[in-house]
PLY file of the C-alpha trace (Angstrom):
ply
format ascii 1.0
element vertex 91
property float x
property float y
property float z
element edge 90
property int vertex1
property int vertex2
end_header
92.45 100.22 90.80
93.33 98.37 87.60
93.49 95.07 89.50
89.98 95.60 90.85
88.62 96.23 87.37
90.39 93.15 86.05
88.88 90.95 88.75
85.40 92.28 88.09
85.61 91.67 84.34
87.52 88.38 84.28
85.59 85.14 84.73
88.70 83.01 85.28
89.55 82.72 88.97
93.30 83.14 89.56
95.07 80.15 91.07
98.16 79.56 93.17
100.57 76.64 92.83
101.59 75.48 96.31
104.46 73.08 96.93
103.55 70.96 99.96
106.44 68.45 100.00
109.61 68.43 97.87
110.16 64.70 98.30
113.63 63.15 98.26
114.87 64.70 94.99
115.09 68.29 96.22
117.60 69.39 93.59
115.34 68.14 90.77
112.41 69.98 92.34
114.56 73.12 92.65
115.39 72.91 88.93
111.68 72.71 88.05
110.95 75.64 90.37
113.75 77.55 88.65
112.25 76.83 85.24
108.76 77.88 86.38
109.72 81.05 88.26
112.94 82.28 86.67
114.68 82.44 90.06
118.30 81.45 90.55
119.03 77.84 91.42
120.02 78.84 94.96
116.77 80.75 95.59
114.76 77.95 93.96
116.32 75.42 96.33
115.56 77.62 99.33
111.97 78.03 98.15
111.61 74.28 97.57
112.80 73.43 101.08
110.54 75.90 102.91
107.17 74.25 102.59
104.36 75.00 102.14
105.59 77.46 99.53
103.62 79.36 96.91
105.54 78.75 93.69
103.26 80.62 91.29
100.73 83.26 92.28
97.63 84.30 90.33
98.03 82.14 87.24
95.26 80.68 85.03
93.95 77.18 85.76
95.71 75.54 82.78
99.12 76.99 83.70
98.68 76.01 87.33
97.79 72.42 86.42
100.80 72.18 84.08
103.11 73.46 86.83
101.71 70.96 89.34
102.19 68.14 86.83
105.82 69.18 86.26
106.47 69.21 90.00
104.80 65.84 90.52
106.87 64.33 87.68
110.05 64.89 89.72
108.55 63.46 92.92
107.21 66.54 94.69
103.74 67.01 96.11
102.01 70.15 94.92
98.47 71.42 94.58
96.43 74.11 92.87
94.58 76.48 95.17
92.04 79.05 94.06
92.70 82.52 95.35
90.03 83.74 97.74
87.44 86.19 96.50
88.46 89.80 97.21
86.54 91.64 99.93
85.20 94.28 97.56
83.28 91.59 95.65
81.56 90.27 98.79
78.43 92.33 99.29
0 1
1 2
2 3
3 4
4 5
5 6
6 7
7 8
8 9
9 10
10 11
11 12
12 13
13 14
14 15
15 16
16 17
17 18
18 19
19 20
20 21
21 22
22 23
23 24
24 25
25 26
26 27
27 28
28 29
29 30
30 31
31 32
32 33
33 34
34 35
35 36
36 37
37 38
38 39
39 40
40 41
41 42
42 43
43 44
44 45
45 46
46 47
47 48
48 49
49 50
50 51
51 52
52 53
53 54
54 55
55 56
56 57
57 58
58 59
59 60
60 61
61 62
62 63
63 64
64 65
65 66
66 67
67 68
68 69
69 70
70 71
71 72
72 73
73 74
74 75
75 76
76 77
77 78
78 79
79 80
80 81
81 82
82 83
83 84
84 85
85 86
86 87
87 88
88 89
89 90
């Protein structure tokens, strides 16, 4: 119930950071994923190799763009996707 209220009041649409291709420097990408998510290096590497992978879920636009820039700096391909509008808002 609290999430529904938050979505109704908040104007900022939550975004997802999606890793679409880790590139050739997978270990560097895994280290960035580790820094962004707080996961272990092993789990970050597994997440980086299973694409497309949602790295961050429901973050503000500025944070999502910063995460995508960090991933692109190490050679990965990533994108920001807006979360779809919840069903209870579609009337």
